N, C-alpha and C positions, 0 to 999 in steps of 0.2 A: 287408330294410327294406320297409315297406308303403307304400302310396300315400296313406294318410290324412294329412290336414293336420298332425296332431300328430306323426306319424312323421317328416315332412319338417322341421318346425320344430325338433324336438328333436335332430336329428343334427348332429354337428360335422363329420363327414367325408362328408357327402352332396353333395359337389361335383358329381358327375355328375348327380344329380337336379336340382340348382339350375341346371346348364347346360341341362337339358331344359326347365325352367320358363322360363328367360329366352329360350330359342329360341322357345317359344310366345308369350312377351311380344312378341318381334319380329314374329311372325306376326299377333298381335293388332293391333299398330300398323299394319301394312300393310292389314289388313281395315278398320280404323277410317278410315284415310286414303282408301281406295277407296270406302267406303260414304258418307262425308261429302262426297266430291267436292271442290268448291272450298271447303275449310275454312279458317277463320281460324287463323293461326299460334299464336294464344293460346287456342285451343280447350282448355277445362279437362280434358276427358277424354284428348285426345291428349297434352297436356302432361304429365298425370299418368303415363301409360304411358311416354312417352319419358324423363321424369325418372328413373323407377325403373330403366329399362334403363341409363341413363347412370351411375347410382349403382353398379350391378352392374359395369359395364365399368371404372369407375375405381377403386372401392374393394372390389369383391366383397361389397358390402352386400346381405344377404339381405332378403327381404320378411318383415315381421312378420305376425301373424295377420290383422289388419284389412286390411292391404295385399293379402294373398292373397284375402280375401273380396271386396274391391273389384275385383281383377283378374278373379276368377271372374264377377262380375256383368257386367263389360265383355265378357268372353269370350262369355257367353250372349247378350248384346245384339248383338254384331258378327260372330260366327262365320259 
């Protein structure tokens, strides 16, 4: 299995890869919170990331292509 976005989105059994992705989403959330300092609980960027993590934890809902692109933008901004 490759690391390209299309390879990840098209796999049914890529559970390990999705676990890695959501581990990075958790890291992203920590980075966002630390860089924003005293952030508002309704901060749209933080809320977006935490909602996606919650969807994964409760329903194993994977990210779609647009969500992956958004997460990548946030990763570049806050890493």
